[in-house]
Phi, psi and omega in degrees: 000313180296322179295320179295317179295320179294318179295321177296319180294319181295330182276356183285154177296325181298318179294317181295319176297320178297317180297314179295320179297318179295319180297317179295316179298319181297315180297312179298322180296312180298315181296314182293316180295319178296320179293320179296316180296316179296322179294318178294318179297319177297319180296315179296321179295318179295318179298320179294319179295319178298318178299315181295319180296319178297318178294324178295318178300319180294322179293324178295319177299318178295322179294318179294328184274322186243017184298334180281346180239091184302322182297311179296323179297314181294322178297318179296320180293322178295318177298319180296320182290318183285348179285353178230067185293327183289334180267353181054052180289139177219157181228139179225153175239128178246130182284182184288352177256019177062033176248148180291117181268324180197152176216152182286171185292330183270008178295126183300310179221146182298328184257035180295330180259121180291159181293342180279355181294138179242162181278075183283335181084357179249141179296139176226162181249129176235101181065239180264016185232152177241127185229159173219142186225159179205146179278134180231167181077206179086005177218168183058038176065015176263138181291142179293143179224164176250122179263125181241131174237129180218169177210166182277136179273356184300321181298313179296322179294323177293318177299319180294322180293320177296318179293322177298317178298321177297316178298319178296320177297315177299319180297318179296318179297314179295324179294328177283326182281328186303313179297320179295313177297319178297322179294319179293316179295320178296322176296321178293323181288324184269357180299317176298326178293320177298322177295320178299318180295317181297317181294315181294330176292333180278345183291147179214146180306334180277346178214098180244030183280331184289142180230158180288140179289144176256121185280344180082013179274347180060024178269188183296325180291323174296320177296322177296317179297317179296321178295316179295320178298319177296320178295319178295323176299318180293321178295316180298318179295322180293317179294319178297318179295321180294318179296315180296321179297315179296316180295317180293321178297317178297321180295316181292327178283334182293323182297307178294328177293321177296319179296319178298314180297318180295318180296319179293320179297318179296320181293330183270349182289332183207164177289139182237159174281168180300319180295322180293319177296321177298320179295319178295317180295325178294322176296316179298321180296320179295318179294322177296323177297318178296319178295320180297317178298315181296316181296319178297320178294317178296322178295319179297317179294322179295320177295322177295320178296323182278357181072021181241030179292117185284125178241127174268083188280139176201169177286128186225154169265102183296328180295329178290322177298315180294319179297320178297318179294321178297319179296321182293320184271001180297320179294318179297318180295320180295321178293333178268003180059043178241137179274119180250117184225158173249106183287327183205125184219090183273147175287122183220135176265135175229171176237109183188189179268109185297321182295317181288323177292325176297322177294322177298312180299318179299316181298317182293316179292320179298316179297318181298317178292319184297323185258013176255124181292164179301138183090355180274184183229146171234121182240144181240132179233134179218126181208172180255122173272094187294332180295324181255000183055043180234147171263144185236122176247125179237126176243113186242135176235167178250036180283191183288350181086177182241134182290159180294336177287325182274335188302317180293342185252011189295334180261005177289150183285139180064014180277126185262341179075192181292119181295335179292339180281336186280139177278161176287107179231150181293335180243148181236130182289171181266354182081024180249348186301309182290328176296320178294318177303314181296319179297318181293316181294321176298320179295333177273002180078018181255191179225152174227130183227162180225139174227133185215148175230125181301132178083354182240323178140184185225145177230124173259131182240124179245130177240129179239135182275178175055057180243157181201170174286143180289145176270124182300333182272355184282133178269122182253154176292157178295150178300145179296141180295342181290323183244028175286334181083029181286325179238083190297316188292316179293320178297321178297321179295318180293331179290000000 
C-alpha cells in the first residue's frame, strides 16, 4: 500500500515540477557560487598584486634615495616590512651574481627566492608566497641589483576559505529550501488543474451545466479552461440536438405507424369488399411511402453526422443540374402562380455527387416556391467566382422572410419556423430539407448560408469548391436519369 502511494506520488505532475525546479535551482546555485568564488579570488589576487607593486615602488624610491647608505636603507626596509605584520611582508636584495645580498627581518627563509629568479616586474607565486621584483641601481657607479618584495598568501587563503565555507553553508540552506519551495510553487501551479479534474469528474451526460471557473489571469490554464468549457458547450448542444432529433423522429414515425395500425384494425373489424380492401391497401401504401422517405432522410443525416456520407463523385455540369430542376419545378410554380426564372446560369464544371446536389437544388427551389405568395417571384442565379475558384448558387424569393428568432435555427432538424410564414399548402414538410442540404454541402466541402429580410424575401447561397469552366472537348458522362427532369410533376412531389 505504501509503495503504491509512493509510486502514485512520484508519477504526479507536482512531483515532476518539484524535481525539475530543484534540479534547475541546484545547477544555478552551483554555477553562481562557483562564479562568485572565482570572482572573489580574482579580486583578492589583484588587490594583493596592487599592494605588492605599490610596496615595490616605495622600496625602489628608498633605494634610489638611500642606496649609498646601506644601514639606513636596510633600516627603512625593515620598518616597511614590519608595518604589515598580518601580510608577513618581506624585502630582499639580490646582487648582480644572483646571490642574496640582504633580506628583511620577516623573511621566512633566506633562500626563499631561487637564484634563477629574474627581475620580470610581474608578480609570481612561489609556494605560499607572492613576490614581485625589479632591477635597481646600475648607474652612478653602483652595481645593479634585484629588489624583491613579497608577502605570505596564507592570510588571503584563509579569507578565501572562510568565504568558501560561507558559500557552502548558503548552498546547503538553499538546497534544503529549494525542494520545499518548489513543492509549494508546484502545488500552486497545479491547483487549477486539480480543480479542472474535479469538475470534469463530476460531469455526466445527463447534467452538463457545470463549467470550469475562469480566474481571469489570461494564462495557459485559463485558456485550457475556456477551451474545455467551449468543448462542453459543443457536447451539450450535440446531446441536446440528439435528444431532440430522437424525440422528433419518434414523433414523426408514430403518426404513420398509428395510421397503419388504425387502417389495419378497421379492415379487420368486419368483412370488406375487394374495392374497400384496395382502398385500405392504398392508404397503407401511401403511409409506407412517407415512412420510407422519412427513414431515408434520417439515414442520410446520420451518415452526415458520422462523416460517412457516401458520395458518388464525378465530373458534372452543375448548370445542367440546375436547369433540369428549374424545368421540373416550372409546372409547380405555375400552379402556385409564382414566377420562376433563371437570372444567370453560367456553364460550370464541378466534381461531386449529381443526385445529392440535384436534391439540394430541388429542396431550395421547392422551399422558395412554397413560401412565396401568389404573384411573387423566385429567381435562381449560378455563376463561377474565378477569384476563389468557387461556384455560387443563389435562390432568392419574394416571400415574407424569416424572423431574426428563426434565422439561427433554420438548418436545425425538424425545425418548422414561424407558422405565419408558411403558405396554405396541402402537404407539410418534416423540417429536414434544409438539414439535408447542409449535410450534403458540407460533405462536398462547401458552405450554405441564408440571408433574409422580413417583408422582402430570403436568399439561400451555396458555394462549392474545385470548380472550373467546362472544356468543349471534354467528354462527360450522360446525365443521371434521376435528375433528367423527364417526369417533372412526380419528381417535384418527391422533393
